[in-house]
PADREN-723894 format. One record per residue: x, y, z of N, C-alpha, C in turn. Coordinates in nm, 4 decimals. Atoms other than C-alpha are relative to their C-alpha. Example, Ala and Ser with C-alpha at 12.3 -4.5 7.8 and 13.67 -1.06 7.14 Angstrom:
REM residues 2
      n.c1      n.c2      n.c3     ca.c1     ca.c2     ca.c3      c.c1      c.c2      c.c3
    0.0890   -0.1190    0.0000    1.2300   -0.4500    0.7800    0.0900    0.1200    0.0000
   -0.0820   -0.1190   -0.0060    1.3670   -0.1060    0.7140   -0.0770    0.1090    0.0730
***
This chain:
REM residues 84
      n.c1      n.c2      n.c3     ca.c1     ca.c2     ca.c3      c.c1      c.c2      c.c3
   -0.0294   -0.1265   -0.0869   -1.5278    5.3470   -1.0919   -0.0014   -0.0431    0.0845
    0.0178   -0.0257   -0.1593   -1.4276    5.3641   -0.7431   -0.0866    0.0454    0.0509
    0.1382   -0.0898   -0.0399   -1.6913    5.4788   -0.5316    0.0252   -0.0462    0.1233
    0.0175    0.0209   -0.1488   -1.7509    5.4906   -0.1554   -0.1225    0.0777    0.0574
    0.1342   -0.0847   -0.0361   -2.0988    5.5486    0.0266    0.0570   -0.0622    0.1437
    0.0106   -0.0007   -0.1455   -2.1830    5.5524    0.4159   -0.1177   -0.0233    0.0237
    0.1344    0.0460   -0.0848   -2.4468    5.4000    0.6384   -0.0010    0.0061    0.1266
   -0.0048   -0.0296   -0.1617   -2.5132    5.5536    0.9973   -0.0958   -0.1300    0.0451
    0.0767    0.1354   -0.0943   -2.6287    5.2063    1.1705   -0.0497    0.0454    0.1331
    0.0189    0.0081   -0.1757   -2.8310    5.1800    1.4735    0.0077   -0.1747    0.0242
    0.0163    0.1456   -0.0302   -2.8150    4.7781    1.4618    0.1611    0.0315    0.0972
   -0.1264    0.0067   -0.1022   -2.5544    4.7069    1.7744    0.0943   -0.0500   -0.1000
   -0.1352    0.0078    0.0723   -2.1989    4.6782    1.6939    0.0576   -0.1646   -0.0156
   -0.0265    0.1158   -0.0199   -2.1349    4.3085    1.7775   -0.1045   -0.0562   -0.1331
    0.0321    0.0758    0.1084   -2.3777    4.1998    1.5090    0.0547    0.0458   -0.1485
   -0.0690   -0.0612    0.1386   -2.2301    4.4386    1.2460    0.0973   -0.0805   -0.0347
   -0.0971    0.0790    0.0226   -1.9004    4.2518    1.2974   -0.0123   -0.1448   -0.0007
    0.0553    0.1295    0.0258   -2.0774    3.9109    1.3186   -0.0372   -0.0169   -0.1726
    0.0219    0.0068    0.1372   -2.2193    3.9918    0.9859    0.0892    0.0121   -0.0967
   -0.1371   -0.0447    0.1124   -1.9010    4.1279    0.7896    0.0833   -0.1213    0.0124
   -0.1336    0.1382    0.0123   -1.6753    3.8244    0.9128   -0.0927   -0.0774   -0.0742
    0.0334    0.1139    0.0593   -1.9298    3.6065    0.7780    0.0088    0.0153   -0.1757
   -0.0255   -0.0465    0.1297   -1.9278    3.7886    0.4186    0.1139    0.0267   -0.0183
   -0.1424   -0.0627    0.0833   -1.5669    3.9227    0.3897    0.0814   -0.1403    0.0059
   -0.0761    0.0773    0.0014   -1.3165    3.7177    0.2898    0.1566   -0.0198    0.0872
   -0.0882   -0.0151   -0.1133   -1.0610    3.8624    0.5358   -0.0098    0.1323    0.0470
    0.0435   -0.1225   -0.0844   -1.0576    4.1153    0.8062    0.1098    0.0211    0.0895
   -0.1324   -0.0389   -0.0843   -0.8374    4.3149    1.0348   -0.0598    0.1043    0.0936
    0.0924   -0.0825   -0.0807   -0.9989    4.4743    1.3327   -0.1255    0.0362   -0.0379
    0.1055   -0.0742    0.0510   -1.2789    4.7008    1.1994   -0.0141    0.0056   -0.1515
   -0.0216   -0.0157    0.1528   -1.1908    4.6524    0.8390   -0.0363   -0.1502   -0.0471
    0.0145    0.1088    0.0289   -1.3308    4.3944    0.6584   -0.0014   -0.0102   -0.1890
   -0.0047   -0.0127    0.1638   -1.2527    4.2831    0.2573   -0.0547   -0.1283   -0.0579
    0.0614    0.1064    0.0752   -1.4056    4.0954   -0.0254    0.0601    0.0291   -0.1298
   -0.0828   -0.0361    0.1096   -1.3517    4.0718   -0.3940   -0.0239    0.1420   -0.0364
   -0.0062   -0.1303    0.0578   -1.3115    4.4402   -0.5089   -0.0666    0.0807    0.0709
    0.0728   -0.0683   -0.1392   -1.4954    4.5720   -0.1618    0.0909    0.0273    0.0896
   -0.0401   -0.0173   -0.1481   -1.3932    4.7105    0.1711   -0.0962    0.0648    0.0901
    0.0968   -0.0310   -0.0788   -1.6232    4.7734    0.4428    0.0781    0.0660    0.1324
   -0.0626   -0.0966   -0.1438   -1.4671    5.0203    0.7706   -0.1351    0.0089    0.1053
    0.0970    0.0023   -0.1090   -1.6696    4.9861    1.0729    0.0368    0.1151    0.1075
   -0.0525   -0.1058   -0.1048   -1.6521    5.3243    1.3107   -0.1114    0.0232    0.1338
    0.0776    0.0084   -0.0926   -1.8181    5.2722    1.6026   -0.0153    0.1786    0.0483
    0.0490   -0.1373   -0.0354   -1.9954    5.6533    1.7151   -0.0738   -0.0229    0.1456
    0.0647   -0.0253   -0.1243   -2.1275    5.7787    2.0431   -0.1544   -0.0287   -0.0086
    0.1436    0.0288   -0.0218   -2.4918    5.6446    2.1302   -0.0468    0.1432   -0.0102
    0.1410   -0.1167   -0.0210   -2.8074    5.8667    2.0239   -0.0576   -0.0207    0.1150
    0.0811    0.0021   -0.1217   -2.9685    5.9470    2.3656   -0.1031    0.0905   -0.0313
    0.1033   -0.0561    0.0038   -3.2919    6.0319    2.3819   -0.0739   -0.0278    0.1142
    0.0523   -0.0011   -0.1263   -3.4159    6.0629    2.7550    0.1266   -0.1480    0.0669
   -0.0671    0.1044   -0.0882   -3.3237    5.7303    2.9255    0.0088   -0.1144   -0.1262
    0.0114    0.0916    0.1297   -3.3179    5.5338    2.5487    0.1522    0.0522   -0.0582
   -0.1081   -0.0189    0.0841   -2.9494    5.4936    2.4202   -0.0058   -0.1198   -0.1556
   -0.0200    0.0577    0.1401   -2.9482    5.4019    2.0634    0.1328   -0.0072   -0.0594
   -0.1318    0.0058    0.0734   -2.6342    5.2372    1.8984   -0.0051    0.0700   -0.1331
   -0.0103   -0.0502    0.1815   -2.4699    5.4112    1.5853    0.1449   -0.0597   -0.0090
   -0.0854    0.0150    0.0610   -2.2163    5.3030    1.3906   -0.0187    0.0223   -0.1478
   -0.0340   -0.0117    0.1525   -2.0746    5.4362    1.0626    0.0901   -0.1094   -0.1054
   -0.0466    0.0947    0.0724   -2.0535    5.1753    0.8084    0.0497    0.0770   -0.1354
   -0.0281   -0.0737    0.1498   -1.8123    5.2952    0.5234    0.0377   -0.1123   -0.0947
   -0.0035    0.0766    0.0958   -1.8328    5.0987    0.2120    0.1160    0.0732   -0.1630
   -0.1339   -0.0202    0.1273   -1.5295    5.1061   -0.0585   -0.0052   -0.0901   -0.0973
    0.0344    0.1023    0.1482   -1.5369    4.9577   -0.4247   -0.0414    0.0631   -0.1007
    0.0874    0.0067    0.1541   -1.6467    4.9067   -0.7799   -0.1459    0.0507    0.0432
    0.1430   -0.0505   -0.0164   -1.9881    5.1199   -0.7739   -0.1119   -0.1098    0.0334
    0.1184    0.0936    0.0259   -2.1999    4.8134   -0.8958    0.0292   -0.0990    0.1380
   -0.0594    0.1076   -0.1195   -2.0256    4.5906   -0.6143   -0.0390    0.0206    0.1400
    0.0365   -0.0423   -0.1390   -2.1039    4.8286   -0.3279   -0.1165   -0.0060   -0.0076
    0.0939    0.0263   -0.0109   -2.4219    4.8509   -0.4464   -0.0865   -0.1231    0.0435
    0.0426    0.1127   -0.0126   -2.4783    4.4852   -0.4153    0.0063   -0.0102    0.1718
   -0.0281    0.0119   -0.1347   -2.3029    4.4638   -0.0674   -0.1090    0.1051    0.0818
    0.0773   -0.0875   -0.0858   -2.5295    4.8072    0.0570   -0.1467   -0.1024    0.0272
    0.1572    0.0799    0.0511   -2.8837    4.5889   -0.0896    0.0348   -0.1011    0.1385
    0.0116    0.1428   -0.0794   -2.7438    4.2659    0.1096   -0.0070    0.0175    0.1706
   -0.0429   -0.0413   -0.1152   -2.6285    4.4493    0.4327   -0.1458    0.0177    0.0379
    0.1223   -0.0874    0.0188   -2.9874    4.6386    0.4134   -0.1017   -0.0926    0.0371
    0.0971    0.1172    0.0333   -3.2173    4.2864    0.3452    0.0618   -0.0575    0.1580
   -0.0294    0.0791   -0.1241   -3.0339    4.1213    0.6300   -0.0555    0.0801    0.1175
    0.0305   -0.0206   -0.1025   -3.1043    4.3207    0.8749   -0.1443    0.1094   -0.0079
    0.1364   -0.0643    0.0135   -3.4427    4.4556    0.7510   -0.1096   -0.0753    0.0904
    0.1093    0.0878   -0.1067   -3.7160    4.4202    1.0423   -0.1378    0.0576   -0.0398
    0.1738   -0.0404   -0.0149   -4.1024    4.4478    0.9791   -0.0431    0.0502    0.1040
    0.0605   -0.0940   -0.1475   -4.2633    4.6705    1.2204    0.0773    0.1079    0.0021
   -0.0743   -0.0829   -0.0804   -3.9887    4.8908    1.2840    0.1422   -0.0853    0.0075
***
């Protein structure tokens, strides 16, 4: 069954591009492809809180549900940060 999920990430865009370049088998601009999955990175405007600007990127995962679940978990574990 095909599924699509999305995450709005606060990770700087260049880190996301580096990560998905590493785990994909091919890419085209902000689209990354692997076996039975596709990820599209869509930069959003920064979230502004006073003088603090937080980067935001929508990460759109598409493909077989079980593979998408694995890809999303791998993404989250890569960028997991203890204490915030």
